[in-house]
C-alpha positions as CSV (number, residue, x, y, z in Angstrom):
1,M,-35.3,-14.1,5.3
2,K,-31.7,-13.0,4.4
3,K,-31.3,-12.4,8.4
4,I,-32.7,-16.2,8.9
5,I,-30.1,-17.5,6.2
6,K,-27.4,-15.5,7.8
7,I,-27.9,-16.9,10.9
8,I,-29.1,-20.1,10.3
9,F,-26.7,-21.7,7.7
10,P,-22.9,-21.9,7.6
11,E,-20.6,-20.0,5.2
12,P,-20.2,-22.8,2.6
13,I,-24.0,-23.3,2.1
14,K,-24.4,-19.4,2.0
15,K,-21.8,-19.6,-0.7
16,I,-24.1,-22.1,-2.7
17,L,-27.0,-20.2,-2.2
18,R,-25.6,-17.0,-3.3
19,K,-24.5,-18.7,-6.5
20,I,-27.7,-20.4,-7.2
21,E,-29.2,-16.8,-6.6
22,N,-27.0,-15.2,-8.8
23,I,-27.6,-17.8,-11.6
24,F,-31.5,-17.0,-11.2
25,L,-31.1,-13.2,-11.5
26,R,-28.6,-13.7,-14.7
27,L,-31.5,-15.8,-16.2
28,T,-34.0,-13.0,-15.4
29,Y,-31.7,-10.3,-16.6
30,G,-29.9,-11.7,-19.2
31,F,-26.1,-13.1,-19.9
32,R,-25.3,-11.5,-23.1
33,K,-25.5,-7.9,-23.2
34,P,-25.1,-4.5,-20.6
35,L,-27.9,-4.0,-18.3
36,I,-29.2,-1.2,-16.6
37,L,-29.7,-1.5,-13.2
38,K,-30.6,0.7,-9.8
39,D,-28.9,0.1,-6.8
40,M,-30.6,0.5,-3.2
41,Y,-29.3,4.1,-2.6
42,G,-31.2,5.0,-6.2
43,V,-28.3,5.2,-8.4
44,Y,-28.3,3.8,-11.9
45,F,-25.3,2.0,-12.8
46,I,-24.6,-0.4,-16.0
47,L,-24.0,-4.2,-15.3
48,N,-21.6,-5.7,-18.2
49,P,-21.6,-9.4,-19.0
50,D,-18.1,-9.7,-17.9
51,D,-19.2,-8.9,-14.6
52,G,-19.0,-12.1,-12.2
53,T,-19.8,-10.1,-9.0
54,P,-23.2,-11.5,-7.4
55,I,-26.0,-8.9,-8.8
56,R,-27.4,-8.4,-5.3
57,W,-23.9,-7.2,-4.1
58,H,-23.9,-4.5,-6.7
59,I,-27.7,-3.9,-5.8
60,E,-27.1,-3.5,-2.1
61,R,-23.6,-2.4,-2.5
62,S,-22.4,-5.0,0.1
63,A,-18.7,-4.3,-0.3
64,Y,-19.4,-0.7,0.5
65,T,-21.6,-0.4,3.5
66,K,-19.4,0.9,6.0
67,E,-17.8,3.0,3.6
68,L,-21.0,4.7,2.4
69,K,-22.4,4.9,6.0
70,V,-19.5,7.4,7.1
71,M,-19.4,9.3,3.6
72,S,-23.2,10.3,4.8
73,K,-22.1,11.4,8.1
74,L,-18.9,13.0,6.7
75,I,-19.9,14.8,3.3
76,A,-22.3,17.8,3.5
77,P,-24.4,19.3,0.7
78,E,-22.8,21.6,-1.9
79,S,-19.2,20.0,-0.6
80,I,-16.1,19.6,-2.9
81,V,-14.9,16.3,-2.7
82,F,-12.1,14.0,-4.5
83,D,-12.3,10.6,-5.8
84,V,-8.8,9.2,-6.2
85,G,-8.6,6.1,-7.7
86,A,-12.1,6.0,-8.9
87,N,-12.6,2.7,-10.7
88,V,-15.9,2.6,-12.6
89,G,-17.7,5.1,-10.0
90,V,-19.6,3.4,-7.3
91,I,-18.0,6.1,-4.8
92,S,-17.9,8.9,-7.1
93,L,-21.9,8.4,-7.7
94,Y,-22.8,8.1,-4.2
95,M,-20.3,11.2,-3.4
96,A,-22.8,12.8,-5.8
97,K,-25.8,11.8,-4.0
98,C,-24.2,13.4,-0.7
99,T,-23.2,16.8,-2.3
100,G,-26.4,17.2,-4.2
101,S,-25.8,19.3,-7.9
102,N,-24.5,22.7,-6.1
103,G,-21.6,20.7,-4.8
104,N,-18.4,19.2,-7.0
105,V,-17.2,15.6,-7.3
106,F,-13.8,15.5,-9.1
107,S,-12.9,11.8,-9.9
108,F,-9.7,10.4,-11.3
109,E,-9.3,7.1,-12.8
110,P,-5.9,6.3,-14.9
111,F,-7.2,3.0,-16.5
112,P,-9.0,3.5,-19.8
113,E,-11.7,0.7,-19.3
114,S,-12.6,1.4,-16.0
115,F,-12.6,5.1,-17.0
116,R,-14.7,4.5,-19.9
117,R,-17.1,2.7,-17.4
118,L,-17.0,5.5,-14.9
119,R,-18.1,8.3,-17.7
120,Q,-21.0,6.0,-18.7
121,N,-22.2,5.7,-15.5
122,I,-22.3,9.2,-14.4
123,S,-23.7,10.0,-17.8
124,L,-26.7,7.5,-16.9
125,N,-27.4,9.1,-13.7
126,G,-27.1,13.1,-15.0
127,F,-24.5,13.9,-13.0
128,D,-23.2,16.9,-14.8
129,F,-21.5,18.2,-11.9
130,V,-19.3,15.1,-11.5
131,R,-16.1,15.9,-13.3
132,T,-13.8,12.8,-14.7
133,Y,-10.2,12.9,-15.5
134,Q,-8.0,10.2,-17.0
135,M,-4.9,10.4,-14.9
136,A,-3.4,9.1,-11.8
137,I,-2.6,11.1,-8.9
138,S,0.7,10.8,-7.2
139,D,3.9,13.2,-6.1
140,N,5.0,14.0,-9.5
141,I,3.7,15.7,-12.8
142,E,4.4,13.4,-15.6
143,D,3.9,10.3,-17.7
144,S,4.3,7.2,-15.7
145,V,4.2,3.1,-15.9
146,F,1.1,1.9,-14.6
147,Y,0.6,-1.8,-13.9
148,V,-2.3,-3.3,-14.6
149,D,-4.7,-6.6,-14.1
150,P,-7.6,-6.5,-16.4
151,M,-9.3,-9.4,-14.4
152,N,-9.1,-7.4,-11.1
153,V,-9.0,-3.8,-11.9
154,H,-9.0,-3.1,-8.2
155,L,-5.5,-4.0,-8.1
156,N,-4.3,-1.5,-10.8
157,S,-1.2,0.6,-9.2
158,L,1.6,2.7,-10.1
159,G,3.9,0.2,-8.3
160,Q,4.6,-3.4,-9.3
161,V,2.3,-4.8,-6.6
162,S,1.1,-8.3,-5.9
163,N,-2.5,-9.8,-6.0
164,G,-1.0,-12.3,-3.3
165,E,-0.1,-14.9,-5.8
166,N,1.3,-13.2,-8.8
167,I,3.3,-9.8,-9.6
168,L,1.3,-7.6,-11.8
169,S,3.4,-7.7,-15.0
170,Q,1.0,-5.7,-17.6
171,K,1.7,-2.3,-17.8
172,I,0.5,1.0,-19.8
173,T,1.7,4.7,-19.5
174,V,-0.9,7.1,-17.8
175,H,-0.6,10.9,-17.1
176,T,0.0,11.4,-13.6
177,D,-0.7,15.1,-11.6
178,T,-0.6,16.0,-8.0
179,I,-3.2,17.7,-5.8
180,D,-1.5,20.7,-5.4
181,N,-1.0,21.3,-9.1
182,F,-4.6,20.1,-10.1
183,C,-6.3,22.6,-7.4
184,K,-3.6,25.3,-8.4
185,E,-4.8,25.2,-12.2
186,N,-8.2,24.7,-11.7
187,S,-8.8,27.4,-8.9
188,I,-9.6,24.8,-6.3
189,Q,-9.2,26.5,-2.9
190,A,-10.5,23.8,-0.7
191,I,-11.3,20.0,-0.4
192,D,-13.9,19.1,2.0
193,F,-13.7,15.3,1.5
194,L,-10.7,13.6,0.2
195,K,-11.0,9.8,-0.7
196,I,-7.9,7.8,-1.7
197,D,-8.0,4.4,-3.1
198,V,-4.5,4.0,-4.8
199,E,-2.9,0.4,-4.1
200,G,0.1,1.1,-2.1
201,F,0.8,4.7,-3.2
202,E,-1.3,6.6,-0.4
203,A,2.1,8.4,0.5
204,N,3.0,9.6,-2.9
205,V,-0.6,11.1,-2.8
206,L,0.0,13.0,0.5
207,R,3.5,14.0,-0.5
208,G,1.6,15.7,-3.5
209,A,-0.8,17.5,-1.6
210,H,1.8,19.5,0.7
211,H,0.8,22.6,0.3
212,M,-3.3,21.8,0.9
213,L,-2.3,20.0,3.7
214,S,-0.2,22.6,5.4
215,S,-2.6,25.2,4.7
216,E,-5.3,23.4,6.4
217,K,-7.2,23.4,3.0
218,I,-8.3,19.4,3.4
219,G,-11.1,18.8,5.2
220,V,-11.5,15.0,5.8
221,I,-9.2,12.0,3.9
222,Q,-10.3,8.5,3.8
223,F,-7.8,6.1,2.8
224,E,-7.8,2.4,2.1
225,I,-5.3,0.1,3.5
226,S,-4.3,-2.9,1.6
227,K,-1.8,-4.7,3.0
228,I,-0.7,-7.1,0.5
229,P,0.1,-4.4,-1.7
230,L,1.9,-2.0,0.7
231,E,4.4,-5.2,1.6
232,S,4.7,-6.1,-2.2
233,L,6.3,-2.5,-2.5
234,G,8.4,-2.7,0.9
235,R,6.1,-0.2,2.4
236,T,4.6,0.1,5.9
237,T,1.5,2.0,7.3
238,N,3.7,3.6,9.5
239,E,5.1,5.8,6.6
240,I,1.4,6.8,6.0
241,I,1.0,7.7,9.7
242,E,4.0,9.8,10.0
243,I,2.9,12.0,7.2
244,F,-0.6,13.0,8.7
245,K,1.2,13.5,12.3
246,R,3.6,16.1,10.4
247,Y,0.7,17.9,8.9
248,R,-1.2,18.0,12.5
249,Y,-3.9,15.3,11.3
250,T,-5.4,12.6,13.7
251,V,-6.1,9.1,12.2
252,Y,-9.4,7.2,12.9
253,E,-10.8,3.7,12.6
254,Y,-14.3,4.0,11.9
255,I,-16.4,1.3,14.4
256,E,-19.3,0.6,12.3
257,G,-21.6,-1.5,15.3
258,S,-20.6,1.4,17.8
259,D,-21.0,4.1,15.2
260,V,-18.1,6.0,16.5
261,F,-14.8,6.8,15.3
262,V,-11.7,6.1,17.4
263,K,-8.1,7.5,17.3
264,V,-5.6,5.3,16.2
265,D,-1.7,5.5,16.5
266,K,-1.3,2.2,14.4
267,I,-3.2,0.4,11.6
268,I,-3.4,-3.3,12.2
269,A,-6.0,-4.2,9.7
270,S,-4.6,-6.0,6.7
271,Y,-7.7,-4.1,4.5
272,D,-9.9,-1.2,5.5
273,N,-10.6,2.3,4.9
274,Y,-9.3,4.9,7.8
275,Y,-10.0,8.7,8.3
276,A,-7.6,11.6,8.9
277,S,-8.7,15.1,9.8
278,R,-8.0,17.9,12.2
279,R,-11.5,18.2,13.5
280,K,-12.3,15.7,16.2
281,L,-14.3,13.1,14.6
282,E,-14.8,11.1,17.6
283,M,-17.2,13.9,18.6
284,L,-19.7,13.3,15.9
């Protein structure tokens, strides 16, 4: 039925149908209290009353389909993985499913409310091998200003970024650390998979991983490119590409329809995830 609706109806009609479905699901599950639901990957999560995202999108992880598909290819059981910018833990939880209980997942999230929900979701699934840290990862070790948008936490950043209409003005103080220092202090010899989602501060995270990158201790890096935050900080994707070249990492785009990784020298998309590795991902 979903496929038929997708083909037959134009987007405005589909939006109305999604709203009607979401109202029906909210009436079924309730409006006023947090709910425990399970997504299609078998992961439990807490749906809060203030979350207006369609429930079906949460259950099907519609916004993460491509990303999770890639992780299932690149994260092996017993891997050591980092989730930098973990938010409420959607990716951390899926990483945990990929690594299994003999793996290690390190999740970093500086925003207090997101961190609280991250810990709730991890506890709900009994993933005691997922370790959480309320901090930001960058290229310095200090307390830093962190700009937040409580209504859209996906935009929270160490920089005063734009949401497309307004510049974030609300700020808090958070602790920042570097990947190099964190790995040294926690005796982590290598990272198999590093995911970075930091709204314009990708280059800072990479600069703070100089030792790990130069000594070939990081396997695959997934980094999100979001054009609006980057441009509002006066930054470009070329800066990120050049850092990877310096460490002899090749940057790839994953083409979902063809199920292949393709090398790229320039990043054009305004919003997508890209991958960097010394491995030849095009051979997968």
